[in-house]
LUMKOL-163236 format. One record per residue: residue number from 0; z negated, y, x of N, C-alpha, C, O in turn. Coordinates in pm, 1 decimal. Each point is the difference from the previous one (the first is absolute). Layout:
N
resi / n_Z / n_Y / n_X / ca_Z / ca_Y / ca_X / c_Z / c_Y / c_X / o_Z / o_Y / o_X
NUM / Z / Y / X / Z / Y / X / Z / Y / X / Z / Y / X
...
This chain:
88
resi / n_Z / n_Y / n_X / ca_Z / ca_Y / ca_X / c_Z / c_Y / c_X / o_Z / o_Y / o_X
0 / 0.0 / -118.7 / 84.2 / 0.0 / 118.7 / -84.2 / 0.0 / 124.8 / 88.5 / -74.1 / 7.4 / 98.0
1 / 156.4 / 88.6 / -132.9 / 13.3 / 121.8 / 77.9 / -109.2 / 101.2 / -37.6 / -34.6 / 15.4 / -117.1
2 / -17.7 / 51.8 / 217.4 / -103.7 / 99.7 / -20.9 / 57.7 / 125.4 / -64.8 / 106.2 / 47.3 / 40.4
3 / -175.0 / 6.6 / -140.1 / 41.6 / 124.3 / -65.0 / -57.8 / 116.1 / 80.9 / -113.1 / 42.6 / -23.6
4 / 191.6 / 8.3 / 119.2 / -50.1 / 105.1 / 88.3 / -25.7 / 130.3 / -75.6 / -89.0 / 76.2 / 37.7
5 / 165.7 / -49.2 / -144.1 / -22.3 / 121.0 / -79.5 / -138.2 / -5.3 / -65.0 / -73.1 / 99.1 / 0.9
6 / 37.9 / -212.9 / -56.5 / -132.8 / -15.6 / -60.9 / -109.3 / 14.3 / 105.7 / -103.4 / 61.8 / -25.2
7 / 126.1 / -118.1 / 142.0 / -97.0 / 12.4 / 109.5 / -20.2 / 146.3 / 38.8 / -113.0 / 43.2 / 22.8
8 / 221.1 / 32.3 / -15.3 / -10.4 / 141.2 / 35.3 / -68.1 / 80.9 / -110.5 / -75.0 / 93.2 / 29.0
9 / 100.3 / -127.7 / -154.1 / -69.6 / 67.0 / -110.7 / -150.2 / -24.7 / 9.1 / -79.8 / 91.5 / -20.2
10 / 42.3 / -213.7 / 50.3 / -142.8 / -33.2 / 15.1 / -59.0 / 73.4 / 119.8 / -112.4 / 49.8 / -6.3
11 / 188.3 / -43.0 / 115.4 / -46.6 / 71.7 / 118.5 / -24.4 / 147.5 / -33.6 / -102.2 / 57.2 / 38.2
12 / 196.6 / 3.1 / -109.7 / -14.6 / 140.8 / -38.5 / -124.5 / 19.4 / -86.5 / -71.9 / 98.6 / 16.2
13 / 46.6 / -190.3 / -106.3 / -117.7 / 10.8 / -86.3 / -128.7 / -4.5 / 82.7 / -88.8 / 83.2 / -18.6
14 / 78.8 / -179.8 / 109.5 / -120.3 / -10.9 / 83.4 / -13.7 / 119.6 / 94.2 / -110.7 / 49.5 / 20.7
15 / 220.3 / -3.3 / 35.7 / -6.2 / 117.6 / 88.2 / -45.6 / 122.3 / -78.1 / -77.0 / 81.1 / 51.4
16 / 123.6 / -67.2 / -174.2 / -36.7 / 113.1 / -83.7 / -146.2 / 2.7 / -39.9 / -50.5 / 103.9 / -42.7
17 / -17.6 / -215.4 / 55.8 / -143.1 / -6.5 / -32.0 / -85.5 / 66.9 / 107.2 / -115.8 / 32.8 / -25.5
18 / 170.3 / -12.3 / 143.4 / -73.7 / 65.6 / 107.7 / -3.1 / 150.6 / -26.7 / 103.4 / 62.5 / -23.2
19 / -222.4 / -6.6 / 26.9 / -19.3 / 141.3 / -35.4 / 82.7 / 94.8 / 86.2 / 44.1 / 104.2 / -48.4
20 / -22.6 / -138.4 / 173.8 / 69.0 / 89.9 / 91.9 / 149.5 / -26.7 / 11.9 / 69.5 / 69.5 / 74.1
21 / -19.4 / -168.8 / -145.8 / 141.9 / -33.1 / 9.0 / 75.6 / 44.6 / -123.7 / -53.1 / -0.1 / -111.0
22 / 176.8 / 37.6 / 132.3 / 89.4 / 39.0 / -108.6 / 130.5 / -77.4 / 15.5 / 64.1 / 5.7 / 105.0
23 / -25.6 / -77.1 / -208.2 / 128.2 / -70.2 / 2.1 / 108.0 / 103.3 / -29.9 / 3.0 / 58.5 / -108.3
24 / 84.9 / -37.0 / 204.6 / 103.5 / 102.4 / -10.6 / 127.0 / -50.8 / -66.4 / 65.9 / 73.3 / -73.7
25 / -31.7 / -199.2 / 100.1 / 126.5 / -51.7 / -49.2 / -7.5 / -151.9 / -8.0 / -50.4 / -65.9 / 91.0
26 / 100.6 / 12.0 / -200.1 / 19.0 / -144.4 / -14.2 / 149.6 / -18.0 / -21.7 / 50.4 / 18.5 / -110.8
27 / 19.3 / -54.4 / 216.9 / 145.9 / -8.9 / -1.5 / 43.7 / -146.0 / -5.4 / 34.3 / -60.0 / 101.8
28 / -36.4 / 4.8 / -221.4 / 30.7 / -141.9 / -15.7 / 150.0 / -27.8 / 0.4 / 41.3 / -112.3 / 28.7
29 / 40.5 / 211.8 / -59.9 / 145.6 / -18.8 / -1.1 / 61.7 / 27.3 / 137.0 / 119.4 / -22.1 / 20.1
30 / -200.1 / 69.7 / 73.1 / 47.4 / 28.8 / 135.5 / 22.0 / -131.4 / 75.7 / -51.7 / -104.6 / -39.3
31 / 127.8 / 111.3 / 146.9 / 20.0 / -118.7 / 83.9 / -36.0 / 34.3 / 143.7 / 79.7 / 64.9 / 67.8
32 / -195.0 / -105.1 / -18.7 / -97.3 / -83.4 / -70.1 / -88.9 / 82.0 / -93.4 / -16.5 / 120.8 / 17.0
33 / -39.6 / -189.2 / -114.9 / -96.1 / 63.2 / -89.7 / -124.6 / 35.8 / 81.1 / -35.7 / -69.7 / 95.0
34 / -29.8 / 179.2 / -133.8 / -118.4 / 42.0 / 74.7 / -94.3 / 81.3 / -87.0 / 36.1 / 46.9 / -107.9
35 / -158.0 / -31.6 / 157.9 / -101.0 / 87.0 / -58.8 / -37.9 / 99.8 / 107.9 / -26.2 / -38.2 / 114.1
36 / 23.4 / 165.4 / -149.6 / -39.2 / 104.7 / 93.1 / -138.6 / 51.6 / -40.5 / -21.6 / 40.6 / -114.1
37 / -71.4 / -43.0 / 209.8 / -140.0 / 37.3 / -26.4 / -43.5 / 101.0 / 105.5 / 36.0 / -12.1 / 117.1
38 / -114.5 / 112.7 / -159.6 / -50.6 / 96.2 / 97.5 / -146.4 / 29.1 / -25.3 / -52.7 / -23.0 / -108.9
39 / -11.3 / 74.4 / 212.7 / -136.9 / 49.3 / -11.6 / 8.5 / 131.5 / -76.9 / 77.9 / 87.9 / 36.6
40 / -156.7 / -73.7 / -142.2 / 5.3 / 120.0 / -86.0 / -28.2 / 129.2 / 75.5 / 42.7 / 107.6 / -41.9
41 / -114.2 / -118.3 / 152.8 / -44.7 / 118.5 / 72.5 / 84.1 / 30.5 / 123.2 / -37.7 / 84.2 / 81.5
42 / 150.7 / -151.6 / -67.3 / 85.0 / 20.5 / 116.2 / 146.5 / -13.4 / -39.4 / 38.7 / -92.5 / -71.5
43 / 40.3 / 184.9 / 118.8 / 144.3 / -7.9 / -23.0 / 67.4 / -93.5 / 99.8 / 115.1 / -39.0 / -19.8
44 / -185.4 / 2.8 / 126.8 / 60.9 / -81.4 / 105.7 / -45.1 / -146.2 / -2.8 / 67.9 / -85.0 / 57.6
45 / -178.6 / 53.6 / -121.8 / -46.3 / -138.8 / -7.8 / 65.8 / -65.6 / -120.9 / -56.0 / -2.2 / -109.7
46 / 175.0 / -50.8 / 131.9 / 79.9 / -62.5 / -105.6 / 65.8 / -125.2 / 56.3 / 35.8 / -4.8 / 117.6
47 / -20.4 / -96.2 / -202.0 / 60.7 / -124.1 / 46.3 / 79.8 / -64.0 / -112.2 / -38.4 / 6.2 / -116.8
48 / 148.9 / -67.3 / 153.5 / 81.2 / -78.6 / -93.3 / -25.1 / -147.6 / 27.8 / -6.0 / -42.8 / 115.2
49 / -8.4 / -33.7 / -222.0 / -32.2 / -142.9 / 11.0 / 104.4 / -79.7 / -76.8 / 34.0 / 33.1 / -113.6
50 / 16.1 / -138.0 / 176.5 / 92.5 / -93.0 / -64.7 / -69.7 / -135.0 / -15.3 / -106.4 / -23.6 / 57.3
51 / 168.1 / -63.5 / -134.9 / -50.4 / -137.2 / -13.3 / 114.7 / -92.9 / 36.1 / 105.4 / 1.5 / -63.5
52 / -127.7 / -82.3 / 166.4 / 104.5 / -92.1 / 44.4 / 13.0 / -116.3 / -98.7 / -88.2 / -22.4 / -82.9
53 / 197.9 / -50.3 / 92.7 / 24.2 / -113.5 / -89.6 / -104.0 / -110.3 / 14.9 / -19.3 / -80.3 / -91.2
54 / -48.0 / 76.3 / 207.1 / -105.1 / -101.3 / 18.5 / -138.5 / 53.0 / -39.8 / -101.3 / -66.1 / 23.1
55 / 98.1 / 187.0 / -83.6 / -124.2 / 50.0 / -57.0 / -86.9 / 83.0 / 91.1 / -118.3 / 18.2 / -28.9
56 / 172.3 / 32.8 / 137.7 / -76.9 / 85.6 / 91.0 / 24.8 / 147.3 / -30.7 / 114.6 / 42.5 / -14.7
57 / -223.2 / 35.9 / 5.1 / 11.0 / 144.3 / -12.9 / 9.6 / 57.8 / 140.6 / -84.1 / -28.0 / 85.3
58 / 187.4 / 109.0 / -61.9 / 28.7 / 50.5 / 133.8 / 23.2 / 151.2 / -7.2 / 69.3 / 49.2 / -89.1
59 / -128.8 / 24.1 / 184.8 / 18.5 / 144.3 / 6.4 / 137.8 / 33.0 / 57.4 / 70.6 / -87.9 / 49.5
60 / -33.8 / 214.7 / -56.8 / 130.8 / 42.4 / 51.7 / 10.9 / -18.7 / 150.7 / 111.2 / -6.7 / 52.5
61 / -222.7 / -2.0 / 18.2 / 3.4 / -20.2 / 145.2 / -29.1 / -145.3 / 38.8 / -26.2 / -30.1 / 116.5
62 / 31.5 / -60.7 / -217.4 / -6.8 / -142.8 / 28.3 / -138.1 / -62.1 / 2.2 / -14.1 / -116.0 / 38.7
63 / -88.8 / 190.1 / -79.4 / -135.9 / -55.1 / -0.8 / -20.6 / -82.0 / -126.5 / 24.6 / 48.1 / -110.7
64 / -69.9 / -172.2 / 127.4 / -23.5 / -89.7 / -112.9 / -137.7 / 28.6 / -59.0 / -101.7 / -15.6 / 67.7
65 / 98.8 / 57.6 / -194.0 / -125.1 / 35.7 / -67.5 / -69.9 / -119.9 / -62.3 / -122.7 / -1.6 / -9.3
66 / 196.6 / -96.2 / -32.5 / -56.7 / -116.6 / -67.6 / 106.9 / -66.7 / -83.4 / 119.0 / 27.3 / 15.3
67 / -163.1 / -115.5 / -104.1 / 95.1 / -78.5 / -78.5 / -15.7 / 24.4 / -149.5 / -98.0 / 58.6 / -46.1
68 / 197.0 / -105.2 / -27.0 / -1.2 / 10.8 / -145.6 / -109.9 / -85.1 / -61.5 / -33.5 / 17.6 / -117.1
69 / -22.8 / -109.3 / 194.1 / -111.6 / -81.1 / -48.2 / -129.0 / 80.2 / -11.1 / -90.5 / -38.5 / -74.0
70 / 81.0 / 150.3 / 147.2 / -119.5 / 85.7 / -2.3 / 43.6 / 146.7 / 8.6 / -19.4 / 66.5 / 101.8
71 / 77.6 / -19.0 / -209.5 / 56.1 / 135.3 / -4.5 / -108.9 / 104.7 / 19.3 / 21.6 / 100.5 / 67.7
72 / -137.5 / -123.5 / -126.5 / -109.4 / 96.2 / 10.9 / -39.7 / 24.2 / 145.5 / -23.7 / 114.2 / 39.3
73 / 16.2 / -219.1 / 39.9 / -34.2 / 14.2 / 142.0 / 110.6 / 71.1 / 77.6 / -28.2 / 78.7 / 90.4
74 / 152.1 / -105.7 / -125.0 / 111.4 / 67.7 / 67.3 / -4.9 / 150.5 / -28.3 / 21.9 / 80.5 / 90.5
75 / -50.1 / -42.7 / -213.8 / -10.9 / 142.4 / -34.7 / -120.4 / 62.9 / 69.6 / 5.9 / 115.5 / 42.1
76 / -114.1 / -190.6 / -30.1 / -119.6 / 50.6 / 69.6 / 29.5 / 22.8 / 148.0 / -50.1 / 95.5 / 59.4
77 / 130.6 / -182.1 / -0.5 / 36.9 / 18.4 / 140.6 / 83.3 / 127.0 / 17.6 / -17.9 / 73.4 / 97.1
78 / 108.3 / -48.1 / -190.8 / 77.3 / 124.3 / 6.6 / -92.4 / 121.0 / -15.3 / 16.6 / 99.9 / 70.1
79 / -112.5 / -108.3 / -160.3 / -95.6 / 110.6 / -18.2 / -74.5 / 27.7 / 129.6 / -20.7 / 115.7 / 36.7
80 / -19.2 / -220.9 / 32.4 / -67.4 / 15.9 / 128.6 / 91.6 / 70.3 / 99.6 / -42.5 / 91.8 / 70.1
81 / 168.1 / -135.2 / -64.1 / 95.3 / 60.8 / 95.2 / 26.1 / 146.9 / -32.5 / 26.2 / 80.0 / 89.8
82 / -33.4 / -45.0 / -217.5 / 22.5 / 139.0 / -39.9 / -130.2 / 78.5 / -12.4 / -3.5 / 107.3 / -60.2
83 / -102.7 / -161.6 / 117.4 / -129.7 / 68.0 / 7.4 / -54.0 / 36.0 / -137.9 / -53.8 / 109.0 / -19.1
84 / 67.8 / -199.9 / -77.1 / -49.5 / 24.8 / -134.6 / -133.4 / -71.5 / -22.0 / -30.3 / -99.9 / 65.3
85 / -47.7 / 152.9 / -157.4 / -127.2 / -62.6 / -36.5 / 26.7 / -125.7 / -81.4 / 104.7 / -11.1 / -63.8
86 / -198.6 / -84.5 / 65.0 / 17.1 / -124.1 / -77.7 / 12.9 / 29.5 / -149.7 / -44.0 / 104.1 / -48.9
87 / 105.4 / -198.5 / -21.8 / 17.0 / 14.1 / -145.6 / -134.5 / -4.4 / -68.7 / -7.1 / 10.2 / -122.5
């Protein structure tokens, strides 16, 4: 069975949005590759785009693996840490 990467990214955006200091800027599911763009609410420069690979890995635009689709909440928490955000 093929992984629904769009659904994974929607879930990632939801968990990232739960962090008080993070703002989901864009959920581009029709893009190739599909991605979610998230930034620290208090910084114009702390922003990151995240994709989901076909094998279920969430990966930043610079190639850092945040986690897997099996634990989306932890992957979003890792991004929050990288963007210097407070815990959810």
